[in-house]
N, C-alpha and C positions, 0 to 999 in steps of 0.2 A: 448634632452630637459633637461633644468635645473629646478629643483624643489626648489622654495623658500618657506620655511616652517616657520610658526610662532611658537615661543617657547612656549610650555605648553598651547596651546589654547584649546585642547580637553582633558578633564579629564576622559578618557576612554581608554579601551584596543586598540581600533581602531587606536588611535594616535601612539602607540608603534608599532603596526603592519605595519602602513604606513612607518615609518622610517626604520624598519627592512627589509621591502620589497625593499626599495630603496637601502639599503646597500647590501642586498643579491644579487641583480641583477646588482650591480655596476652602478646605475643610479645617475648622478650628482645631488647633492642637497646641500643646506646650510640652517642653522637654524638661525633665527633672532628675536629680539624683534621688536614689531610694535608699533609705537607711536599712541595712541588712536585718533580716528576721522580723522587725516590727513594721516595715513597709512605709514609714513616714516619708513625705515628699519634701525635697529641698529644691527651690522654694515651694511653699504651699500654693497651689493654684487658686486664683481668685475667680470664682464662678458664681453666677446667679441662678443656676439650674443644676439638676442632678442627672441630666442625660449625658453620661460620661462613660467612656470605655478606656480600660487600662491596657497597656502593652509593656511587659517587662517581667521582672522576677515575680514568683508566686506570692511573695510577702506583700505585694501590693493589694492583695485581697483584704487585708486588715483595714487599710485606709478606705477602700471602696465600700466595705461594709459599714464602717463608722460614719461615713458621709452619705450613706444610702444612695450611692451612685447606681444608675441603671443604664446599660447592663453591668457596668463595673467589671467584675471578673467572673468568668464562667467556672465556678468552683466545683471541683470533683473530689473534695476531701472525703466525702462519705461513700464514694464509689470504689471501694477497695477490691482487691483481687477476688475475694470470696464472693462478692456480689456479682462481679463480672462472670465468674465461673458458673454461678447459679443460672445465668441467662444464656451464656454462649457455650458452656460445656467443653466438649472436645475440640471446638474451634479455637480454644486458647492454646497457644504454643506450649505453655507450661501447665497444662491442665493437671498433670500428675505431680505438681510441686507440693511441698509441705509449707504451711504457714505457721510460724512460731515466733515467740519473743526472741529478740537478738541474743539475750543471755542463754537461752535454751537451745540454740541452733547446734545441731550435730551433723557433721559431714558423714554420709554413707558411702562416699567414694573419694578418691584422691583429689578430684577436681569437680566443683559444682558451680552452677549459676546462682548468684545471689542478688536480690534487689529488694527495695522497700515494697511492702504489700499494698500501699496506697500511693496517691499521687504526690505525696510530700517528697521533695528531692533531698533526702538526707544524704544520699550518696548515689553514684551512678551504678546501675545494675551491670554486672559483668561476671566472668568466670574467675573464681578464686582457687588457688591451691589450698589444700587442707592446712598446712603449717602457716601460710600467709594469713588465712582467715582466723585461725586460732589465736595468733599473736595480736591481731587487730581486735578480736572479741575480748581478749583479756584486758587490753588497754582501755577499751570503752567501759567495760564493767568496773574496772578499778577507779575510773573517774566518777562513776555513779551519778551522772547528771540527772536532773529532774526538770528538763526544759522541753516543752512541747515543740519547740522549733528546732531541736537538735536531736541527733541520734542518741538514744539512751538504751540501757539494758532491756527496757520493756518495749522498745519499738518493734512492731510486727514486721517480719521479713519473710520472703519466699526463698526456698531452696529447691533447686531442680537439677536434674541431670542435664549436661550440655546437649544441645541439639544442633544438627547440621542445618545451617541457614544459607540459602543460595542467593537471596536478594531481599532487601527490605524497602518498604514504601511507607510514606506518610500521606494521610488524607485529612483535609480540612472540611469539617461539616458545619454548616451554618443553617440553623432552624431545620434540621433534618435533610438538607440538600448537600450533595457532594459539590464543593465549589472549585477546589483545585487539589493537585496531588504532586508528589515527587518521589522518584527513586532516590534513595540516599546511600545505599550500600550494595555492592556486589561481592558476595562471599565475605571476606575480611577486609575488603578494600572500600574506603569511602569513595562514593561516586554519585554525583548529583546529576539528575536528568529529569526533564519534564515529560519524557517519552515513557509511558506506562501502558502495558497491554490492557485491552478492554476486559479481559477475563478477571483482572484484579479489580477493576471498577465494579464489575458485576458482583464479585464476592463481597466487597465492602457494602454495596447497596443491599445485598441480601442480609448481611449481618445486622446492619443498623435498622433494617425493617423489622427484624426479630425483636430487637431491644436496643435502646440507646441510653447511655448514662446521663445525658444532658441533650438539650436540643442543639447546642453548639459546643463542639469539642474537636480534638484531634485524635485520630486512631492510626496506629502503626500496625502494618501487616507484613507477612514475609512469605517467601517461597521456601518450601522444604521438600525433601524427597517424598514426603507423605502428602504433599499438596499445600495449599495456602492455609495460613494460620494467623490468628490475631496475636501480636506481640504485647501491646499495651495501649492504654488510652492516656491522653495528656490534656492539660488545661490549655486551650487555644491561646490565651493571653501570654503564656510563658513558654511557647514552643518555637524552636528555630524554624526558619523558612525553607532551607535547602534550595531546591529549584522550583518552588511553587510560583504561581502567577500571583505575586503580591498585590498588584493593582486590582486584579479581579477579586481577591480576598477583601481588600479594603472596601471596595464598592459594594460587595455583598453584605458586609457588616453594617455599612451605612444604610443600605436599603432595608435591612432587617430590623435595625434598632434605633434609627433616627426618629425622634419624637417631635 
């Protein structure tokens, strides 16, 4: 399997570890610049087969689809919040959130959590003040863009009351198996560690046994005063590594998808 890697996409040690692993085990790979939004590669890889996996920004899915690469990108574009909620229900951290078009969003409190309703990274989900969001909303609506790759007035978003989060974790799932994981935040403090309590492992295993958005993906979960909850899912190809065992992840993907 050939690995197509975006140049300098991850500013963390995991990026270097991935490339070092590919080199150490003699796994075919190439590094490219990626044109924003359209995902074209510079230079174009010269390959005589389609057994290719991409690692980099989400826009690489366009090139992977155009060239019929397998596995290419594990796309989650259709697995939006409403679909996750239908399967995981109250296990979702923001189960009580409202999904609406960006133009129609109305704050019901002075501060609310806002994020895209699907896996498109139009903006990073976070807590906004009412005035801050209203100013941003007005600016986006005045631009009135009609670009599926950008935030527009019609983009579906979620609004939810802020929740108390004690710790956040990321899990990498490959063909339904928990391969590696990382703590990445304690309270409001970024903190990377590969030491994760087994109760979190069990919780994630139970949730993905109930339903999975894809056979291979990333899932973020958190500790709250009300117990463990699912924060969100992410496309594995475009997710940061934190303190994950990157070599283990690379070898798991090789074993699962090498043809």
